[in-house]
DRENDO-1510 file (C-alpha; in Angstrom, 1 decimal, always signed):
<recs>
REC; n; res; u; v; w
REC; 1; UNK; -2.2; -26.1; +10.0 .
REC; 2; UNK; -2.9; -29.8; +9.4 .
REC; 3; UNK; -0.3; -32.6; +8.7 .
REC; 4; UNK; -1.7; -32.9; +5.1 .
REC; 5; UNK; -1.1; -29.3; +4.4 .
REC; 6; UNK; +2.5; -29.5; +5.8 .
REC; 7; UNK; +3.0; -32.5; +3.4 .
REC; 8; UNK; +1.8; -30.4; +0.5 .
REC; 9; UNK; +4.2; -27.5; +1.4 .
REC; 10; UNK; +7.1; -30.0; +1.7 .
REC; 11; UNK; +6.5; -31.4; -1.8 .
REC; 12; UNK; +6.2; -27.9; -3.3 .
REC; 13; UNK; +9.5; -26.7; -1.6 .
REC; 14; UNK; +11.4; -29.9; -2.4 .
REC; 15; UNK; +10.2; -29.9; -6.0 .
REC; 16; UNK; +11.2; -26.3; -6.5 .
REC; 17; UNK; +14.7; -26.9; -5.0 .
REC; 18; UNK; +15.2; -30.0; -7.3 .
REC; 19; UNK; +13.8; -28.1; -10.3 .
REC; 20; UNK; +11.1; -30.6; -11.1 .
REC; 21; UNK; +8.5; -29.5; -13.7 .
REC; 22; UNK; +5.9; -27.2; -12.3 .
REC; 23; UNK; +3.1; -29.4; -13.6 .
REC; 24; UNK; +4.5; -32.4; -11.6 .
REC; 25; UNK; +5.0; -30.4; -8.4 .
REC; 26; UNK; +1.4; -29.0; -8.5 .
REC; 27; UNK; -0.2; -32.4; -9.3 .
REC; 28; UNK; +1.8; -34.4; -6.8 .
REC; 29; UNK; +1.4; -31.9; -3.9 .
REC; 30; UNK; -2.4; -31.7; -4.5 .
REC; 31; UNK; -2.9; -35.4; -4.7 .
REC; 32; UNK; -0.7; -36.0; -1.6 .
REC; 33; UNK; -2.8; -33.5; +0.4 .
REC; 34; UNK; -6.0; -35.4; -0.5 .
REC; 35; UNK; -4.4; -38.7; +0.3 .
REC; 36; UNK; -2.9; -37.7; +3.7 .
REC; 37; UNK; -6.2; -36.0; +4.7 .
REC; 38; UNK; -8.1; -39.2; +4.0 .
REC; 39; UNK; -10.4; -37.7; +1.3 .
REC; 40; UNK; -11.8; -39.6; -1.7 .
REC; 41; UNK; -9.4; -38.8; -4.5 .
REC; 42; UNK; -12.0; -39.7; -7.2 .
REC; 43; UNK; -14.8; -37.5; -5.9 .
REC; 44; UNK; -12.6; -34.4; -5.4 .
REC; 45; UNK; -10.8; -34.7; -8.7 .
REC; 46; UNK; -14.1; -35.4; -10.5 .
REC; 47; UNK; -15.7; -32.3; -9.0 .
REC; 48; UNK; -12.6; -30.2; -9.9 .
REC; 49; UNK; -12.7; -31.3; -13.5 .
REC; 50; UNK; -16.5; -30.8; -13.8 .
REC; 51; UNK; -16.2; -27.2; -12.5 .
REC; 52; UNK; -13.4; -26.4; -14.9 .
REC; 53; UNK; -15.4; -27.7; -17.9 .
REC; 54; UNK; -18.0; -24.9; -17.2 .
REC; 55; UNK; -15.3; -22.2; -17.6 .
REC; 56; UNK; -15.4; -21.4; -21.3 .
REC; 57; UNK; -12.5; -19.0; -20.9 .
REC; 58; UNK; -10.2; -22.1; -20.8 .
REC; 59; UNK; -10.9; -22.5; -24.6 .
REC; 60; UNK; -8.7; -19.4; -25.1 .
REC; 61; UNK; -5.6; -21.0; -23.8 .
REC; 62; UNK; -5.0; -23.7; -26.4 .
REC; 63; UNK; -6.2; -21.4; -29.2 .
REC; 64; UNK; -3.6; -18.7; -28.3 .
REC; 65; UNK; -0.9; -21.3; -28.0 .
REC; 66; UNK; -1.8; -22.6; -31.5 .
REC; 67; UNK; -1.8; -19.1; -33.0 .
REC; 68; UNK; +1.6; -18.4; -31.5 .
REC; 69; UNK; +3.1; -21.6; -32.8 .
REC; 70; UNK; +1.8; -21.1; -36.3 .
REC; 71; UNK; +3.2; -17.6; -36.4 .
REC; 72; UNK; +6.6; -18.9; -35.4 .
REC; 73; UNK; +6.5; -21.6; -38.1 .
REC; 74; UNK; +5.4; -19.0; -40.7 .
REC; 75; UNK; +8.7; -17.0; -40.2 .
REC; 76; UNK; +6.8; -13.9; -39.0 .
REC; 77; UNK; +9.7; -13.2; -36.6 .
REC; 78; UNK; +12.2; -12.7; -39.5 .
REC; 79; UNK; +9.8; -10.3; -41.3 .
REC; 80; UNK; +9.3; -8.2; -38.1 .
REC; 81; UNK; +13.0; -8.2; -37.4 .
REC; 82; UNK; +13.7; -6.7; -40.9 .
REC; 83; UNK; +11.1; -4.0; -40.4 .
REC; 84; UNK; +12.3; -3.0; -36.9 .
REC; 85; UNK; +15.9; -3.1; -38.1 .
REC; 86; UNK; +15.0; -0.6; -40.9 .
REC; 87; UNK; +13.4; +1.7; -38.3 .
REC; 88; UNK; +15.9; +1.8; -35.4 .
REC; 89; UNK; +18.8; -0.5; -36.4 .
REC; 90; UNK; +20.9; +2.5; -37.6 .
REC; 91; UNK; +21.4; +3.8; -34.0 .
REC; 92; UNK; +24.2; +2.7; -31.6 .
REC; 93; UNK; +23.0; -0.5; -30.0 .
REC; 94; UNK; +20.4; -0.6; -32.7 .
REC; 95; UNK; +20.1; -4.4; -32.6 .
REC; 96; UNK; +19.0; -4.2; -29.0 .
REC; 97; UNK; +16.4; -1.6; -29.9 .
REC; 98; UNK; +15.3; -3.9; -32.8 .
REC; 99; UNK; +14.9; -6.8; -30.3 .
REC; 100; UNK; +12.7; -4.7; -28.0 .
REC; 101; UNK; +10.4; -3.5; -30.9 .
REC; 102; UNK; +10.2; -6.9; -32.5 .
REC; 103; UNK; +9.1; -8.5; -29.2 .
REC; 104; UNK; +6.5; -5.8; -28.7 .
REC; 105; UNK; +4.9; -6.6; -32.0 .
REC; 106; UNK; +5.3; -10.4; -31.7 .
REC; 107; UNK; +3.8; -10.2; -28.2 .
REC; 108; UNK; +0.5; -9.3; -29.9 .
REC; 109; UNK; +0.7; -12.6; -31.8 .
REC; 110; UNK; +1.8; -15.1; -29.1 .
REC; 111; UNK; +0.8; -14.1; -25.5 .
REC; 112; UNK; +3.4; -16.3; -23.8 .
REC; 113; UNK; +6.8; -15.1; -22.6 .
REC; 114; UNK; +8.4; -18.5; -22.9 .
REC; 115; UNK; +7.1; -19.0; -26.5 .
REC; 116; UNK; +8.3; -15.4; -27.3 .
REC; 117; UNK; +11.8; -16.1; -25.9 .
REC; 118; UNK; +12.1; -19.5; -27.7 .
REC; 119; UNK; +10.7; -18.2; -31.0 .
REC; 120; UNK; +11.3; -14.6; -31.8 .
REC; 121; UNK; +13.9; -14.3; -29.0 .
REC; 122; UNK; +16.2; -16.8; -30.6 .
REC; 123; UNK; +16.1; -14.9; -33.9 .
REC; 124; UNK; +17.1; -11.8; -32.1 .
REC; 125; UNK; +19.8; -13.5; -30.0 .
REC; 126; UNK; +21.5; -15.0; -33.1 .
REC; 127; UNK; +21.5; -11.7; -34.9 .
REC; 128; UNK; +22.9; -9.8; -32.0 .
REC; 129; UNK; +25.7; -12.3; -31.4 .
REC; 130; UNK; +26.6; -13.1; -35.1 .
REC; 131; UNK; +26.0; -9.8; -36.8 .
REC; 132; UNK; +26.4; -7.3; -33.9 .
REC; 133; UNK; +29.1; -9.1; -32.0 .
REC; 134; UNK; +27.2; -8.5; -28.7 .
REC; 135; UNK; +28.5; -10.3; -25.6 .
REC; 136; UNK; +26.7; -13.6; -25.2 .
REC; 137; UNK; +25.3; -12.8; -21.8 .
REC; 138; UNK; +24.1; -9.4; -22.8 .
REC; 139; UNK; +22.4; -10.6; -25.9 .
REC; 140; UNK; +20.4; -13.2; -24.0 .
REC; 141; UNK; +19.7; -10.8; -21.2 .
REC; 142; UNK; +18.2; -8.3; -23.7 .
REC; 143; UNK; +16.1; -11.1; -25.2 .
REC; 144; UNK; +14.9; -12.3; -21.8 .
REC; 145; UNK; +13.9; -8.8; -20.7 .
REC; 146; UNK; +12.1; -8.1; -24.0 .
REC; 147; UNK; +10.1; -11.4; -23.7 .
REC; 148; UNK; +8.4; -10.0; -20.6 .
REC; 149; UNK; +6.4; -7.8; -22.9 .
REC; 150; UNK; +4.5; -10.8; -24.2 .
REC; 151; UNK; +2.0; -11.4; -21.3 .
REC; 152; UNK; +1.4; -7.6; -21.0 .
REC; 153; UNK; +0.2; -7.2; -24.6 .
REC; 154; UNK; -3.1; -8.8; -25.7 .
REC; 155; UNK; -3.6; -11.7; -26.2 .
REC; 156; UNK; -2.1; -12.7; -22.9 .
REC; 157; UNK; -2.3; -16.3; -21.7 .
REC; 158; UNK; -1.4; -15.4; -18.0 .
REC; 159; UNK; -4.1; -12.8; -18.0 .
REC; 160; UNK; -6.6; -15.3; -19.3 .
REC; 161; UNK; -5.7; -17.6; -16.5 .
REC; 162; UNK; -5.9; -14.8; -14.0 .
REC; 163; UNK; -9.4; -13.9; -15.3 .
REC; 164; UNK; -10.3; -17.6; -14.8 .
REC; 165; UNK; -9.1; -17.4; -11.2 .
REC; 166; UNK; -10.4; -14.0; -10.2 .
REC; 167; UNK; -13.5; -13.5; -12.3 .
REC; 168; UNK; -12.1; -10.2; -13.7 .
REC; 169; UNK; -13.0; -9.1; -17.2 .
REC; 170; UNK; -10.7; -10.5; -19.8 .
REC; 171; UNK; -11.4; -7.6; -22.2 .
REC; 172; UNK; -10.5; -5.1; -19.5 .
REC; 173; UNK; -7.4; -7.0; -18.6 .
REC; 174; UNK; -6.3; -7.1; -22.3 .
REC; 175; UNK; -6.7; -3.3; -22.6 .
REC; 176; UNK; -5.1; -2.6; -19.2 .
REC; 177; UNK; -1.8; -4.2; -20.3 .
REC; 178; UNK; -1.3; -2.0; -23.3 .
REC; 179; UNK; -0.1; +1.3; -21.6 .
REC; 180; UNK; +2.2; -0.6; -19.1 .
REC; 181; UNK; +3.7; -2.5; -22.1 .
REC; 182; UNK; +4.5; +0.8; -23.9 .
REC; 183; UNK; +6.1; +2.1; -20.7 .
REC; 184; UNK; +8.2; -1.1; -20.4 .
REC; 185; UNK; +9.2; -0.7; -24.1 .
REC; 186; UNK; +10.4; +2.9; -23.6 .
REC; 187; UNK; +12.2; +1.9; -20.3 .
REC; 188; UNK; +14.0; -1.0; -22.0 .
REC; 189; UNK; +15.1; +1.0; -25.0 .
REC; 190; UNK; +16.4; +3.7; -22.6 .
REC; 191; UNK; +18.4; +1.0; -20.9 .
REC; 192; UNK; +19.8; -0.1; -24.3 .
REC; 193; UNK; +21.0; +3.5; -24.9 .
REC; 194; UNK; +22.9; +3.4; -21.7 .
REC; 195; UNK; +24.4; -0.1; -22.3 .
REC; 196; UNK; +25.3; +0.9; -25.9 .
REC; 197; UNK; +27.6; +3.5; -24.5 .
REC; 198; UNK; +28.9; +1.3; -21.7 .
REC; 199; UNK; +29.7; -1.6; -23.9 .
REC; 200; UNK; +30.5; +0.4; -27.1 .
REC; 201; UNK; +27.9; -1.5; -29.0 .
REC; 202; UNK; +28.0; -1.1; -32.8 .
REC; 203; UNK; +25.6; +0.8; -35.1 .
REC; 204; UNK; +23.5; -1.2; -37.6 .
REC; 205; UNK; +23.2; -0.6; -41.3 .
REC; 206; UNK; +21.2; +2.5; -42.2 .
REC; 207; UNK; +18.5; +1.4; -44.5 .
REC; 208; UNK; +17.9; +3.9; -47.3 .
REC; 209; UNK; +14.6; +5.8; -47.1 .
REC; 210; UNK; +13.8; +4.5; -50.6 .
REC; 211; UNK; +13.8; +0.9; -49.3 .
REC; 212; UNK; +11.9; +1.6; -46.2 .
REC; 213; UNK; +8.3; +1.3; -47.7 .
REC; 214; UNK; +9.1; -2.1; -49.2 .
REC; 215; UNK; +10.5; -3.5; -45.9 .
REC; 216; UNK; +7.6; -2.2; -43.9 .
REC; 217; UNK; +5.1; -3.6; -46.5 .
REC; 218; UNK; +6.4; -7.1; -45.7 .
REC; 219; UNK; +5.0; -6.8; -42.2 .
REC; 220; UNK; +1.6; -5.2; -43.2 .
REC; 221; UNK; -0.2; -8.6; -43.3 .
REC; 222; UNK; +1.0; -10.0; -40.0 .
REC; 223; UNK; +0.1; -6.6; -38.3 .
REC; 224; UNK; -3.5; -7.2; -39.3 .
REC; 225; UNK; -3.9; -9.8; -36.6 .
REC; 226; UNK; -3.6; -7.5; -33.5 .
REC; 227; UNK; -5.9; -5.0; -35.3 .
REC; 228; UNK; -8.5; -7.7; -35.9 .
REC; 229; UNK; -8.3; -9.0; -32.4 .
REC; 230; UNK; -8.4; -5.7; -30.5 .
REC; 231; UNK; -10.9; -4.2; -33.0 .
REC; 232; UNK; -13.2; -7.2; -32.7 .
REC; 233; UNK; -13.1; -7.2; -28.9 .
REC; 234; UNK; -13.6; -3.5; -28.5 .
REC; 235; UNK; -16.5; -3.3; -31.0 .
REC; 236; UNK; -18.2; -6.4; -29.6 .
REC; 237; UNK; -18.0; -8.4; -32.8 .
REC; 238; UNK; -16.6; -11.3; -30.7 .
REC; 239; UNK; -15.7; -12.0; -27.1 .
REC; 240; UNK; -12.1; -12.1; -25.8 .
REC; 241; UNK; -12.5; -15.9; -25.5 .
REC; 242; UNK; -13.7; -16.1; -29.1 .
REC; 243; UNK; -10.8; -13.9; -30.2 .
REC; 244; UNK; -8.5; -16.8; -29.5 .
REC; 245; UNK; -10.1; -18.9; -32.1 .
REC; 246; UNK; -10.0; -16.0; -34.6 .
REC; 247; UNK; -6.3; -15.6; -33.9 .
REC; 248; UNK; -5.6; -19.3; -34.5 .
REC; 249; UNK; -7.6; -19.3; -37.7 .
REC; 250; UNK; -6.0; -16.1; -39.1 .
REC; 251; UNK; -2.5; -17.4; -38.2 .
REC; 252; UNK; -3.2; -20.5; -40.2 .
REC; 253; UNK; -4.4; -18.4; -43.1 .
REC; 254; UNK; -1.2; -16.4; -43.1 .
REC; 255; UNK; +1.1; -19.4; -42.8 .
REC; 256; UNK; -0.7; -21.8; -45.2 .
REC; 257; UNK; -2.3; -19.5; -47.8 .
REC; 258; UNK; -0.6; -16.1; -47.8 .
REC; 259; UNK; +3.1; -16.9; -47.2 .
REC; 260; UNK; +2.8; -20.6; -48.1 .
REC; 261; UNK; +5.7; -21.6; -45.9 .
REC; 262; UNK; +3.7; -23.9; -43.6 .
REC; 263; UNK; +2.7; -27.1; -45.5 .
REC; 264; UNK; +0.5; -29.9; -44.3 .
REC; 265; UNK; +3.4; -31.7; -42.6 .
REC; 266; UNK; +4.5; -28.5; -40.9 .
REC; 267; UNK; +1.0; -27.7; -39.8 .
REC; 268; UNK; +0.6; -31.2; -38.4 .
REC; 269; UNK; +3.8; -30.7; -36.4 .
REC; 270; UNK; +2.5; -27.4; -35.1 .
REC; 271; UNK; -0.7; -29.0; -34.0 .
REC; 272; UNK; +1.2; -31.8; -32.2 .
REC; 273; UNK; +3.4; -29.2; -30.4 .
REC; 274; UNK; +0.4; -27.1; -29.5 .
REC; 275; UNK; -1.5; -30.1; -28.1 .
REC; 276; UNK; +1.5; -31.0; -25.9 .
REC; 277; UNK; +1.9; -27.5; -24.6 .
REC; 278; UNK; -1.9; -27.1; -24.1 .
REC; 279; UNK; -2.0; -30.4; -22.2 .
REC; 280; UNK; +0.7; -29.3; -19.9 .
REC; 281; UNK; -1.0; -25.9; -19.2 .
REC; 282; UNK; -4.4; -27.6; -18.6 .
REC; 283; UNK; -2.9; -30.1; -16.2 .
REC; 284; UNK; -1.3; -27.3; -14.4 .
REC; 285; UNK; -4.6; -25.4; -14.1 .
REC; 286; UNK; -6.5; -28.5; -13.0 .
REC; 287; UNK; -3.8; -29.3; -10.4 .
REC; 288; UNK; -4.0; -25.8; -9.1 .
REC; 289; UNK; -7.7; -26.3; -8.4 .
REC; 290; UNK; -6.8; -29.1; -6.1 .
REC; 291; UNK; -4.1; -27.1; -4.4 .
REC; 292; UNK; -6.5; -24.2; -4.0 .
REC; 293; UNK; -9.1; -26.5; -2.5 .
REC; 294; UNK; -6.4; -27.4; +0.1 .
REC; 295; UNK; -5.9; -23.7; +0.9 .
REC; 296; UNK; -9.7; -23.2; +1.2 .
REC; 297; UNK; -10.1; -26.3; +3.4 .
REC; 298; UNK; -7.4; -25.0; +5.7 .
REC; 299; UNK; -9.1; -21.6; +5.9 .
REC; 300; UNK; -5.9; -19.9; +4.9 .
REC; 301; UNK; -7.5; -17.4; +2.5 .
REC; 302; UNK; -10.0; -16.2; +5.1 .
REC; 303; UNK; -7.3; -16.1; +7.8 .
REC; 304; UNK; -5.0; -14.0; +5.6 .
REC; 305; UNK; -7.8; -11.6; +4.7 .
REC; 306; UNK; -8.7; -11.1; +8.4 .
REC; 307; UNK; -5.0; -10.7; +9.3 .
REC; 308; UNK; -4.5; -8.0; +6.6 .
REC; 309; UNK; -7.6; -6.1; +7.6 .
REC; 310; UNK; -6.3; -6.2; +11.2 .
REC; 311; UNK; -3.1; -4.6; +10.1 .
REC; 312; UNK; -5.1; -1.6; +8.8 .
REC; 313; UNK; -3.0; -1.4; +5.7 .
REC; 314; UNK; -3.8; +1.0; +2.9 .
REC; 315; UNK; -4.3; -0.6; -0.6 .
REC; 316; UNK; -0.9; +0.8; -1.7 .
REC; 317; UNK; +0.9; -0.6; +1.3 .
REC; 318; UNK; -0.8; -4.0; +0.7 .
REC; 319; UNK; +0.3; -4.0; -2.9 .
REC; 320; UNK; +3.9; -3.1; -2.0 .
REC; 321; UNK; +4.1; -5.9; +0.5 .
REC; 322; UNK; +2.6; -8.4; -1.8 .
REC; 323; UNK; +4.9; -7.4; -4.7 .
REC; 324; UNK; +7.9; -7.6; -2.3 .
REC; 325; UNK; +6.8; -11.1; -1.4 .
REC; 326; UNK; +6.3; -12.1; -5.0 .
REC; 327; UNK; +9.8; -10.7; -6.0 .
REC; 328; UNK; +11.5; -12.7; -3.2 .
REC; 329; UNK; +9.6; -15.9; -3.9 .
REC; 330; UNK; +10.1; -15.4; -7.6 .
REC; 331; UNK; +13.8; -16.1; -7.2 .
REC; 332; UNK; +13.1; -19.7; -6.2 .
REC; 333; UNK; +9.5; -20.3; -7.4 .
REC; 334; UNK; +8.0; -20.4; -10.9 .
REC; 335; UNK; +5.7; -17.5; -11.9 .
REC; 336; UNK; +3.0; -20.1; -12.7 .
REC; 337; UNK; +3.0; -21.5; -9.2 .
REC; 338; UNK; +2.6; -18.0; -7.7 .
REC; 339; UNK; -0.2; -17.2; -10.2 .
REC; 340; UNK; -2.2; -20.4; -9.6 .
REC; 341; UNK; -1.5; -20.9; -5.9 .
REC; 342; UNK; -0.8; -17.6; -4.2 .
REC; 343; UNK; -3.1; -15.2; -6.1 .
REC; 344; UNK; -6.3; -17.2; -5.1 .
REC; 345; UNK; -5.2; -16.9; -1.5 .
REC; 346; UNK; -4.7; -13.2; -1.7 .
REC; 347; UNK; -8.0; -12.4; -3.6 .
REC; 348; UNK; -10.1; -12.2; -0.4 .
REC; 349; UNK; -7.8; -9.5; +0.9 .
REC; 350; UNK; -7.8; -7.7; -2.4 .
REC; 351; UNK; -11.6; -7.6; -2.3 .
REC; 352; UNK; -11.6; -6.5; +1.3 .
REC; 353; UNK; -9.3; -3.6; +0.6 .
REC; 354; UNK; -11.3; -2.5; -2.5 .
REC; 355; UNK; -8.4; -3.0; -4.9 .
REC; 356; UNK; -9.5; -3.2; -8.5 .
REC; 357; UNK; -9.1; -6.7; -9.8 .
REC; 358; UNK; -7.9; -5.6; -13.2 .
REC; 359; UNK; -5.2; -3.4; -11.7 .
REC; 360; UNK; -4.1; -6.2; -9.4 .
REC; 361; UNK; -4.0; -8.6; -12.3 .
REC; 362; UNK; -1.7; -6.3; -14.4 .
REC; 363; UNK; +0.6; -5.7; -11.4 .
REC; 364; UNK; +0.7; -9.4; -10.6 .
REC; 365; UNK; +1.4; -10.4; -14.2 .
REC; 366; UNK; +4.4; -8.0; -14.5 .
REC; 367; UNK; +5.7; -9.3; -11.2 .
REC; 368; UNK; +5.5; -12.9; -12.4 .
REC; 369; UNK; +7.4; -11.9; -15.5 .
REC; 370; UNK; +10.1; -10.4; -13.5 .
REC; 371; UNK; +10.2; -13.6; -11.5 .
REC; 372; UNK; +10.9; -15.8; -14.6 .
REC; 373; UNK; +13.9; -13.7; -15.6 .
REC; 374; UNK; +15.3; -13.3; -12.1 .
REC; 375; UNK; +18.4; -15.3; -11.0 .
REC; 376; UNK; +19.1; -17.9; -9.8 .
REC; 377; UNK; +16.1; -19.9; -11.1 .
REC; 378; UNK; +14.5; -17.8; -13.8 .
REC; 379; UNK; +12.7; -20.2; -16.2 .
REC; 380; UNK; +13.4; -18.1; -19.3 .
REC; 381; UNK; +17.1; -17.8; -18.4 .
REC; 382; UNK; +17.5; -21.6; -18.5 .
REC; 383; UNK; +15.4; -21.9; -21.7 .
REC; 384; UNK; +17.6; -19.3; -23.5 .
REC; 385; UNK; +20.8; -20.7; -22.1 .
REC; 386; UNK; +19.9; -24.2; -23.4 .
REC; 387; UNK; +18.9; -22.9; -26.8 .
REC; 388; UNK; +21.8; -20.4; -27.3 .
REC; 389; UNK; +24.6; -22.2; -25.6 .
REC; 390; UNK; +25.5; -19.2; -23.4 .
REC; 391; UNK; +26.5; -20.2; -19.9 .
REC; 392; UNK; +23.8; -19.4; -17.3 .
REC; 393; UNK; +26.4; -17.6; -15.2 .
REC; 394; UNK; +27.0; -15.0; -17.9 .
REC; 395; UNK; +23.3; -14.5; -18.3 .
REC; 396; UNK; +22.7; -14.0; -14.6 .
REC; 397; UNK; +25.4; -11.3; -14.4 .
REC; 398; UNK; +23.9; -9.4; -17.4 .
REC; 399; UNK; +20.2; -9.6; -16.5 .
REC; 400; UNK; +20.3; -7.8; -13.1 .
REC; 401; UNK; +20.1; -4.2; -14.6 .
REC; 402; UNK; +17.0; -5.2; -16.5 .
REC; 403; UNK; +15.4; -6.8; -13.4 .
REC; 404; UNK; +15.9; -3.6; -11.4 .
REC; 405; UNK; +14.5; -1.5; -14.3 .
REC; 406; UNK; +11.3; -3.6; -14.5 .
REC; 407; UNK; +10.9; -3.4; -10.8 .
REC; 408; UNK; +10.9; +0.3; -11.2 .
REC; 409; UNK; +8.1; +0.1; -13.8 .
REC; 410; UNK; +6.3; -2.2; -11.4 .
REC; 411; UNK; +6.5; +0.4; -8.6 .
REC; 412; UNK; +5.2; +3.0; -11.0 .
REC; 413; UNK; +2.1; +0.8; -11.8 .
REC; 414; UNK; +1.5; +0.2; -8.1 .
REC; 415; UNK; +1.6; +3.9; -7.2 .
REC; 416; UNK; -0.4; +5.1; -10.2 .
REC; 417; UNK; -3.3; +2.7; -10.9 .
REC; 418; UNK; -4.5; +5.0; -13.7 .
REC; 419; UNK; -1.7; +3.9; -15.9 .
REC; 420; UNK; -3.3; +0.5; -16.3 .
REC; 421; UNK; -7.0; +1.4; -15.8 .
REC; 422; UNK; -7.1; +4.5; -18.0 .
REC; 423; UNK; -7.6; +2.6; -21.3 .
REC; 424; UNK; -10.2; +0.1; -20.0 .
REC; 425; UNK; -12.2; +3.0; -18.5 .
REC; 426; UNK; -12.1; +4.8; -21.8 .
REC; 427; UNK; -14.1; +1.8; -23.2 .
REC; 428; UNK; -16.6; +1.7; -20.3 .
REC; 429; UNK; -14.9; -0.6; -17.8 .
REC; 430; UNK; -16.0; +0.4; -14.2 .
REC; 431; UNK; -18.3; +3.1; -15.5 .
</recs>
């Protein structure tokens, strides 16, 4: 292991401990490696950028970000909250159930856990605290756990990035996340049932059956977006990458023309916000290329693959060890770092063991989502704490049961690959 690579690792560890932005950590560590190893910074960075420009899948990232921001600006969250409340709000702990269902639906419109938490999640948190009198830590914990659904339901920005790294089919990845997302939804709602009894959570208002059709009708138009996206992908009308542009266009149609609550000034603000977020994500991806170049130059990927093959591990044992490593590292590292740095290192071993790339992508995505809600450094926990004013200590105490629950779902996916691969195979993947 060279001095340059040790310097890279030192910057990553120091930046993670000091809670520097992930983009800054990745960029500085990559550039430091090139500088210490005496390589031409201009040539390496130029080659990295040129190779990324050939990856058309990158177009999907800013488009999905734009679609999610327009949906948040168009008050879609409030409409979906009303519909979910009409369906399950009447039960004990009903607002917790409403939060889970609303996030499941909003996940098909955003694709990002952080955006989901900061947008629809804050609507749910306010309602649980002000109307349902939920404890502050519990309300934020429910919102954080529910936001993990976002990257599992298409469109998923982490899955798009994973497809870019691994070469896996984006369409297959999108379909592979649906069944796991439904399993997570059922598990989270079962947890709410248990917590409702433990904390004596209140029941919500029982919406009369006569009002139910009207409430549900208000969500009919937003629900056309996931239908259009998935239907277009599955029928081959457009590619998964092109679906991102369709999503952004349809989101603007809803906000500007249908609901008319996003004016020109509001739309301009959404574009500026989306450009800033997209720039951060793109810089993170480009920086990861440099870091991955360092891993390749050091021969770590090949060494790890050879070491794993020497251990004679079964695919299941390998996945269990990898997930254990991700879960431990996730308490101190951001999920984006693990996705962009560790996954490329592990891919040669994944290939060598014959593990399906789509299955590995779904398992890794859920693992990274658990990481960003895991104390002490879960990103979403800090975001929600800052937005809601709930102390991080209260949130950390309340989130652990949800973390253990999602780890159980993760174990289920590892042991039974068919849960994630069944739907893609129904549409011809791997046939």
